[in-house]
N, C-alpha and C positions, 0 to 999 in steps of 0.2 A: 435592016435588022433592028428590032426593038431592044433598047438597052435593058440589061438585067436590073441595074440601079441607075436612076437619073435624079440629080438635084438641080433645081432651077431657081436662082435668086433666093436661096434660103437664108433667112435672117433670124438670129437669136441673140437676145441680150439678157443679162441678169442685172436688174437695176439700171445704173448708168453705164455699166460695162457692156459694150458691144463685143460679142464673141464670134458670131458668124455674121458677115456683112455682105451678103449677096453671093453665096457659094453656088457655082455652076460646075457640075461634074457628071460625066457619063461613064459607066462601066459596062463593058460588053459581057455577054454570057461566056462563062469559062475563062474569063480574063483575070489575071492577077494584078490588081492595082495597089500601089504603095503610095501612101500619103506621107510626105516628109515635112518637117517643120519643127521649130523649137518648142520647148515646154510652154504651155499657156496660149498656144496659137489657135485652139479650138478643135483639135483633131478628135479628142474623145467626145466632145459635145456633138460633133458631126455624126459619129457612129451611134451615139445614144438617140439622136434625132431620127436616123434611119430605122432604128429598132423600135421607135415609138415610146422610148422611155422619157424623152423630152419632146415637147411640142414647140416647133418654131413659131415666131410671131407671124411670119409670112413666107411665101415661097412654096414650091412644090417638091415633093419627094415621091417618086414612083418606083415600084418594083414590078418588072414585067409589064410596064405600061399602066399599072393600077396605082392610083393615088393612095398613099398610106398615112398621110399626116393627121387625118381625122379619125383614125380607127379607134374603137373602144371595145371593151368587153371581149366577147368570144372572137370577134373579127381580129382584134389586136393580138389575142393569144395565138390564133392560127397563123397570123403574120410572123410573130416572133418564133414560132416553131420551125420556120424555114431556115433559121440561122443557127450556126454553131459558133462558139466564141472561145478563143484562147485568151484568158485574162493575163494581165501583166505579171501578177504574182502567182499564177497557177490556180489559186482559189480552190484547192482541194479540201475535202472535209476530213479533218484530222481524226475524227472518231470512227470513220468507216474504212474498211479494207479497200485496197486498190480496185478490186473488181466491182465493188458497189459504187465507188466514185465514178468509174467509167460508165456503168450501166444505170446511173441515177435517173436519167430521163427516159429509160426504156421501160416497157411493160412486158408482162408475161411471167412465167414461172422462174424462180430463182436459178434453176439449172440452166435455162436458156439464156438468161441475162448474163450469167457467169461465163458461158461459152462465148457469147458475143463480146464480152469484155476481153477475153483471152485472144480472140481473133483480132480485135483492135489493138491490143498490146503488140501483137506480131507486126502489125502495120507500122508501128513506130519503133520496131527493133528491140522489143522487150519480150522476155519469155514468160511462160505460164507460172514460173516460180515466184514472180512478182505479185501475182493476183491476190494473195492472202496477206501481204505485208501492209503496214500502215504508211501513210505519207512521211511520217517522221523517220522512217527507216530507209528512206531513199535520199540520194544526193539531189542537189538542185536541178541538175540536168535531167535526171530520171523523173523527177516530179514534173518538169516541163513536158517531157514526152508523155507521161500519163495524162496530163491536162490536154495535150493534143489528141490523144486517143479518145478522151471523153468528148472533145469537140466534134469529132467525126462519127461518134458511135450511133447517133440517131440519123445518119446519112443526110445531113443538111444540104440544101442547094447552094447556100452561101456561107462562107466562113469569114469571121472577123478575127484579126490578130492584133492584140494591143501590146506593142513593144515586146515582141516574142523572145528577144534575146537579152533583155535586161537582167543583170545579175549573173550572167553566165560568162565563163572564161572564153577566149576567142575560139578554141577548138570546139567546145560544146555548142557555142553559138552557131558555128558553121554546120555542125551536125543537125541542129534544129532547122536552120535555113534550108539545108538539103531535103530534110523530111517534108517541110512545108511545100517546097517546089515540086517534089515527087507526088505528094498527095493531091495537090491541086491538078497536076497534069493527069495522073492516073484516074482520078475520080471525076474529072470534068467539072470541078467545083468553081464557082466564082469567088474570088478572094479579095478582101480589102484589108490591108495591113497598115497600121500607123506606127511610125518609128522615126527615131532620129539617128539610127545606126545605118550609115551608108553602106557598110559591107553587107548588111542584111537586105537593104533595098536593092543592091546590085544583083544579089543572088535570087531573090524572090520575084521581083517585078517583071511583068510584061510592059506595063505603063507606070509612069511616075508622075505625081502631081505635088506641087509645093503649096502649102497653106501658110499664109503670112498675113497677120492683122485681119483675120476673118475672111480672106479672099483666096481663091486659087490664083496664084500669080504666074504659074507655069504648069504646063501639062504636056507630056510627050512620051515617046518610047524610051525605055531604059537606056538604050544605046546613045541617046542624045543628051543625057544629063550633063556630060562634060563639055558639050558644045552648045548649050542652051542659049548662050548670049544674053542671059539675064543675070545682072550683078548680084541679086539676092540669092539665086540658085547657086551661082558660082561660089559665093562666100560660104554658103551652108555646106555644099558638097565637099569643099576643100577644108572646112573647119578653120577658117581664118578669123582672127579677132577683128581685123581691119576690114571695113566694108560698110554697106548701107544698113545692115542689121546691127543695131546698137543694143548691147546688153545693159540692163539696169544694175549698176553696182552701188551698194550701200556701204558706207564706212562704218566701222565698229564704234 
């Protein structure tokens, strides 16, 4: 089976700082892959590289077997149209009502776009009464659900989730995790989530990979993260200060 997304020896640096140092990763069609790792380990740079927003210095990135690292112009726009994205902060447009936020990337008459927005609101457990509100009138959890509705509105093949539970209380975070898991399963979408929230990883993932110092240091089924036998994974999964991962602490 051809991988939906495959990265081979992908390298990216910014000046003297090496961010991706030979990343190898394969994601199967309709699979939910979760990338775990601390802040600054290159998770967001990896996603931006797949999207074509950043161009690696070397290595290969393929989607359905097609090389995408050199795409430009119309070819790049067509490539990016295959993806939906749930941004960490939601990234809703404050000046637009909810239905216009959700249907932002859709074409057609306003009546049809509004109907599509309401359909997608229903998918994330929100009613039509939300459609004409503004983002500022919604709670953080509702805003996140609206952002999720927008991410799926254009029926993408692939969904990216950037820290989907950041800023949410544990109950709402679990609601969002359940929604993501259900949507991926029901719609047959390939999903890539980056997070440091292990509760989220355990709920969303089929496969888990850990990115550390620019490399994938472990990759396996979700059920094996507690028995990975990798001291870095073990420390991160259990949230221990002691271990091979050293935090940089600066005195005041």
